[in-house]
C-alpha positions in Angstrom: 0.0 0.0 0.0 1.2 3.5 -0.7 1.8 6.4 1.6 0.8 10.0 1.3 2.5 13.0 2.6 2.6 16.8 2.3 6.1 18.2 2.0 7.6 21.7 1.9 9.4 22.8 -1.2 12.9 23.6 0.1 15.1 26.2 -1.5 18.1 24.5 -3.2 20.5 26.7 -5.0 19.5 29.8 -6.8 16.4 28.6 -8.7 15.7 25.0 -7.7 13.5 23.6 -5.0 13.9 20.2 -3.3 11.4 17.8 -1.7 12.6 15.4 1.0 11.6 11.9 0.3 9.7 10.2 3.2 11.8 7.8 5.3 9.2 5.0 4.8 9.8 4.5 1.1 12.7 2.6 -0.4 15.2 4.8 -2.1 18.1 4.3 -4.5 21.3 6.4 -5.0 19.2 8.7 -7.3 15.6 9.2 -8.3 14.1 9.6 -11.8 11.1 11.8 -12.5 8.7 13.3 -15.0 6.7 16.4 -14.3 4.2 18.9 -15.6 1.5 20.0 -13.1 1.8 16.5 -11.5 5.2 15.0 -10.6 5.8 11.3 -11.0 8.9 10.1 -9.2 10.7 6.7 -8.9 12.8 7.1 -5.8 14.7 4.0 -6.6 15.7 5.3 -10.1 14.8 2.0 -11.7 12.2 3.5 -14.2 13.7 5.6 -17.0 12.7 9.3 -17.3 11.3 8.6 -20.8 9.0 5.8 -19.5 7.8 8.0 -16.6 7.1 10.9 -19.0 5.2 8.7 -21.4 3.1 7.2 -18.6 2.5 10.7 -17.2 1.4 12.2 -20.6 -0.5 9.2 -21.9 -2.2 7.7 -18.8 -2.0 10.0 -15.7 -2.5 13.6 -16.9 -5.4 13.0 -19.3 -7.4 11.0 -16.7 -6.5 12.8 -13.5 -8.0 16.2 -14.3 -11.5 15.0 -15.3 -11.5 12.7 -12.2 -10.6 15.7 -10.0 -13.2 18.0 -11.5 -15.9 15.3 -11.0 -14.8 14.8 -7.4 -15.0 18.6 -6.8 -18.5 18.8 -8.4 -19.7 16.0 -6.2 -18.2 17.6 -3.1 -19.9 21.0 -4.0 -23.2 19.2 -4.6 -23.0 17.6 -1.1 -22.3 21.0 0.5 -25.2 22.6 -1.3 -27.4 19.6 -0.3 -26.5 20.2 3.3 -27.0 24.0 3.1 -23.4 24.9 3.4 -21.7 27.8 1.5 -19.5 26.8 -1.5 -17.7 30.2 -1.7 
């Protein structure tokens, strides 16, 4: 089963930011990643950057945003149903 965490973006150098990987996950000497609005990271570095980017662009990004919008609509409808403000 996966873990979830919220991490600060730490200043690293002049322009970059860093995220500390959670202790609970297995890590390798380096990580590979692909990113747009969502970041997909292999902390073991076993999946190539090209494969992560392809998966992100073909499978994750196109399906995530409609899913999130539907979830937000459902949450808003529940709030309205219970007489709560959605502002």
